[in-house]
N, C-alpha and C positions, 0 to 999 in steps of 0.2 A: 487153396481157395477155401472160402467160408462154406459152412454147411448149407447156406441159402444161395449158393452161387450159380445154380443151374440156369437162371434166367439172364445171367450177365455174361458178356464176352470178356470183360476184364474186371478185376477187383479194384477196390480203392487204392489210391497211392499210399506210400509209406506214412506220410504225415496225416493223411485223412484217416487211415486205419488207427493210428495212435490217438488222434483227436476224438474219434468216435468210440474208442474202447473204454471199458469200465472194469477191466480185469483186476486191477489192484484193489479197488474198493470191494469188488465182488468176492474176494477171498474171505471176507468176513462172513459170507453166507454159504460157504462150501458145504458145511455139515447139514445145513438146512436144505440145500439143493439135493444132496444125496438122499436125505430122509424122504423128501417129496417124491423123488424119482423111484425109490424103492416101493413106497406105498402105491404109486401109480402103476408100476409093473405088476404088483400083486393083484391089483384090481383088474387090470387088463386080462390077466390069466383067469381070474375068477369069473369074469364075464365072457370068457371064450373068445376074446378079441385077438389075443396072441396065445401061442401054445404054452403049456406049463414048462416045457423044456426051454423055450426062449426066456421065459420069466426067471427060471432058475439060473440060467447063464447070466442074465442081467444082474440078478441079485448077487451072485458070486463075483461078478466083475466089479460091482459097486463096492463090495466088501474089500476086494483087493485094492481098489483105489483108496479106500479109507485107511487100510493098513499102510499103504505107501505114504500117506500123509504123516503117519506117526514115525515111520522109519527113515523119513527124509528122502525117499526116492521118487516122490511125486514131482513131475516136471511139466510145466506149461510151456507153450510155444507162443510168445508174445507177438510173433509175426503173423500168426494164424488166429489165435484165440482172442476174440474181442470181448468175451465175458466168460464167467465161470460156468454158465449153463451150457454153452456150446463147447467149452473146453472139456467138460466131463463127458459129454456125449461123444466127442471126437476120440478121447482116450479110451472110452469104453468100447467103441466100435473097432478101434485098432486092436484091442486086446481080445475081444470075443467074436468079432466078425459080424455077420448079418443080423444076429439077434440084437446087437446094440443099436442098430439102425431102426429097430422096431419100437424102441422105448418111447419115441416121440409120438406114437400113434394116439390120436384123440387128444393131443395136447399141443398148445402153442407156447412159444417163448413168452407171450404176454401173460397168460395165466400162471405159467411156471415162475416167472419173475415175481409176479404179485404174491404168489404163495411164499416164496423164499423171503421176501421182504417182511411179510406178516409174521413168519416164524422168527425171523431175526428180531423184529420189534417186540415180540412176546418174550424172547430171551433177555433182551435188554431191560424190559420192564421188571423181570424177575431179579436181575442184578440190582436194580434200584430199590426194589422192595427190601432186600437184605441190608443195603446201606441205610435206608430209612429206619429200619428196626434198630440198627446199631446206634444211631444218633438219638433215637427216641429213648433208648435205654440210658444213655448218658444224661439226658434231661431229667429223667426220673431219679437217677442216682444223685445228681446235684441238688435237686429239690428235697430229697430225703436227707442228705448229709448236712445241708445248710438251712434247715427249716426254721431257724430262729434268727437268721441274719436279716437285719433291716437295712434298706437302701432307699434313696429317693426315687420316686416315680416322676416321670417327666411328661409334659405336653409342650410342644414347641421347643423342646430341649431346655425348658425352664423348669425349675423345681415345682412340682404340683402337690403331690401327697406322698407320704411315706408308705412303703409296702414291703412285703417280705421278698427276699431274693428268690426264694422257692416259687413264689407267685410269678415272678418275672420269667423264670426258666420254664414254668408250665405253660406260659403264653406261647412260647416257641414249640412246646410239645404239641399243642393243638394245631398250630400252623402246619407242622409236618405230618400230623395225622391226616389233615385234609389233603396234603400232597400224596400220601399213601393211597387215599381214595381216588385221586385224579389218575395216578399211575395205574390203579386197578381198572378204571374205566378204559384207559388206553389199551391195556392188556385185553380186556373183554372185546373191544372193537377189533383188535388185531387178530383174534382167534376165530375168525369166520373164514371159511375156506373159499377161495376163488377158483380152485382147480376144477377143470371141466368146462370152464367158460370158453376155453380155447382162445382164438384170436380176439373175438368179440361177440360171436353169435351162437356159441355152443358148438356141438359136434354131432355128426350123424351116427357115430358109434354108440352102442348101448352101454355107456359107462355108468358107474355107480359112484356118484360124487359123495354121497353120504358115507360110504364105506371108507373112502380115502380120508375124509375129514376125521372120522372117528379114530382111524389108525394113528393119525397125527396129533390126536388130542385136541381137536378143534370142535367145539360143541355145535357150531352153526355152519351152514352152507349159504353163501350169498345167493339170493334168489334171482338176480338179474345179471346176465352174462356181460352186458355192457358196463354195468356198475362194477362188476367183479374185477375187470381188468383196468379200469380207469380210476378207481377210487384210491386216494392216498390220505383220506381223512384220518385214518388211524395213526398215521405218522404225525399229522398236525396235532392230534390229541396227545401223542407222546411228547412232542416238542413243546406244546403248550404247558403240559404238566411239568416238564423239566424247567421251563422258563419261570413259572410261578415258584417252583421250588428253589431255583437259583435266586430269585428275588428275595425269598425268605432268608436264604443264607447270606445274601448281601446285607440285609438289615441287621442280622446277627453279627456279621463281621464289622459293620460300622460301629456297633456298640462295643465289641471287643476292642477295637482300635481306640475308641474314646476312653474306655475304662482303664486301659493299660497305659494311658498317657500320664505324665506327671501332674497335669491339671486335675485329673480325676483321681488316679491312684487307687482305684477300686480293686484291681487284680494285677497279678504278675503272670506273664505268659511263661510256659515251660521253655527251657533252652532248646529243646528238640523241635519246637515250632516257632522259633524266632531266628533272626539273623542279625549280624553286626554291620558296622560301617567300615569301609576301606580306609577312612581317614580319621574318623572320630571314635576313639577307643571305648568311650563310655556307652555307645549306642546299643540298644536292644530293640530291634524293629519288628513290628507285627507283619512281616512280609507275607506270610502265608494267608493271613486273614485278608490282606490287601489284594493278594492274587486271586483268591476266591471271589472277592467283590468285583475284581476286574473281569473275571471270566463270565460274569453274569451277562454282560453285553454281547459276548460271543454266542451264548446259548440263545438269547433273544434274537440275535441276528440269524441263527439257524431257522428259527420259526418264521421270521419275516421272509427269509429267502424262499422257503417252500410255499408260503402263501402267495408270493409274487409269481413263482414258477407255475402254480396251478391255476391262477386266476383267469387266464384266457384260453384254456385248452378245450377244444371241442372233444366230444366223445368219439373214439374210445381212447386207445393208447396213442401217445405221441412221444417222440424221442426226448422231448423236454423232461419227461418223467424219470429219465435215467439220473437226473440231478437230485432225486429225492433221497438218495441213500446216505450220502456223506454227511449231510446236516443232521439226520436222525442219529447216526452213529456218534457224531461229535457231541450232540446235545446230551444224549443218554450217558455216554462215557464220562463226559465232563461233570455232569451232575452227580453221578455215582462217586467219582473220585473226590469231588469237593465235599460231599457228605462225609466221606472217610477221613479227609483232612480235618474237618471241623470236629468230628467225633473224637479223633485223637487229641486235638488241641484242648478241647473242653474237658476231657477226662483228667487232665493234669494241671489245670489252672489253679493258681493260689489266690484265695480271696483275702483282701485286707478289710476285715470286718469292722475294725474301728473306724477306718476312713469312710466306709459306707454309712455307718450309723451316724457319724458326725455330719456327713453331708445331708442325711435325711432330716436332721434337725434344723437345717439352714433353709432360708428362702420362704419363711412363713408357711411351711407345709401344714401347720395346724389350723390355718385360717378357716377352712371349710367347716371344721369341727366347732369352731367358735360360733360361726353363723348357724350351724345346726343346733347348737346349745340354745340360742335365742329363739329359733323356730320352734323348738320343742316346748318352749315356755309360752307359745302362742303368737309370737311375732311373725308376720308374713315373711317368707324366706327372702323375697326380693328386698324388703326393708332391712332384714338382718344382714344381707349381703352388703348393703350400703354402710351400715354401722361398722362392720368389720373392715371393710375397705378403708374407711377413715382411720381406724385403729392402725392398720398396716402403714398407711401414709405417715401417720404420726411417728410410728416406730422408725421408719426410714429416715425421717428428718432428725430423729434423736440418735440414730445409729445403734438401735437396740433391736431385739427380737420380741415376739409376742410373749415368750416365756419370761422375759425380763420385766413385763408389766406387773404392777401391783394391783391388788383388789381395788384400790382407790382409782387407779387409772381406768380399770374396766367400768367401775360405777360412774365415772365421769362421762364415759361413752354412752351408757344407758343403765337405768336403774334395775333392769331385769337381771343383771349380772349379780351372782351371789358368790360366796367364797369357794363353792364347788367348781367354779370355772377353772381354777388353778390346776385342778387334777386332770383336765382334759387336754393339756398342752404337751404332755410327754409323748414322744414318738411311739412308745410302746402302747400307750392308751389309744392314740390315734389309729394305729394299726389294728388293735384288737376290737375297736368299735365297728370295723367293717365286717359285720357278721352275715351279710346277705349272701345268697348262693353265688359262688363265683368270685366273692370278695377276697380281701387279703388278710383277714384275721386268721389266727392259727387254726381255729376250728374249720373255717371255710376252706383254707388251703389243704388241710388234712383230708377233708371230704373230696376235694378236687384231685388230690394225689391218689386217692383210692380209685377214682374213676380213670385216671391216667394209667395206673398199674393194670387195671382190668382191660383197658384198650390196648396196652402194650402186649399183654398176654394173648389177646385176640389176634393181633398182628403177627406175633411169633408163631401161633398155632396155624395161621394162614399159610406160613411158609413150609410147614411140615408135610 
């Protein structure tokens, strides 16, 4: 019978027990559960609520269970154990007797579960931190090693203006830096202790909630017992951060997939991160990038699932909340794994620099600079935009580019053009003209790279 069976004449049927159990998922929190129980036992003894002798027996029993996890002798009883929390208490009591039954004094499964989930979420966040730091290092490496490579920049997937490949990589660096911040906020929200809230109203025992929180490395104690057991916002924060991060990965994957196609030909993917076709011998498919892109929907679904689960729940705990764990585990694990995949893939991509630069010169990417040339000579920019637009239209009709125009062609468009216009059309000149902070000139990108290196060092030291 279950540890709560005293009020019942019979337990749930076999299927009902199976349906209501969460043991398999709870195994992911077994170490967190034992850490919380050990801290709770020490506090109970320090407060004189249980004897030191009982606390010592509990701690020794928990240590023995911990050792059995490592040596493979730990055994659960699926017919009895509905979750890991009750399973550990059952095993502990069977091993040490009456002292084990005192562990739950001043504690409910509601605040115990809330604590375990928070500790699990904090650990998941730390795993993601490490994966984010790894991929951020790759972006910095790529920007450093390929700091002279020019490629087309796009809007609407149409050629817009040329820019440095390093500039493009650093755009992703800053995206994932914000993801690091979002994961950090989720971690901070998770590390507030609910233990001591008991079922929903607190407890009559003279417990010390702060001591338990400090032992577990949790800087805050949740001040309202109802909120403590019913809150899962910290999981929503974690899943939201993972969803945004996966969205960023999906955007990156889309570009990797496009760039590796014959139509673009900007990069070649490493063999270790590509697959072939079962029928077409020539194929080299970006399957791993596609799979990461596909997993984005799964992680967003985890977030949506928890939002819908929580939206109609009255205070305090409801059994619906048992469903909160699997999605968080899946979202965090998937995000961390996808980060690792993309870091490995990007580390070994080969750039086709000639194809990139050739593409950067196509599509009238110097048009804005020609308009700026006129504006700097006093013409209102909107008028300059009109003049250059007509030049582009003329080039399209003639099947040539702006670079093919002669000085006479330019002067025919407007007499403000002088012979120095011809020097503004080279892609290198266009790139180097973008000297504003955050721009794509070599100097601006070098400045930005220094900021990225400093931010990466900050993130790395954060993990130490």
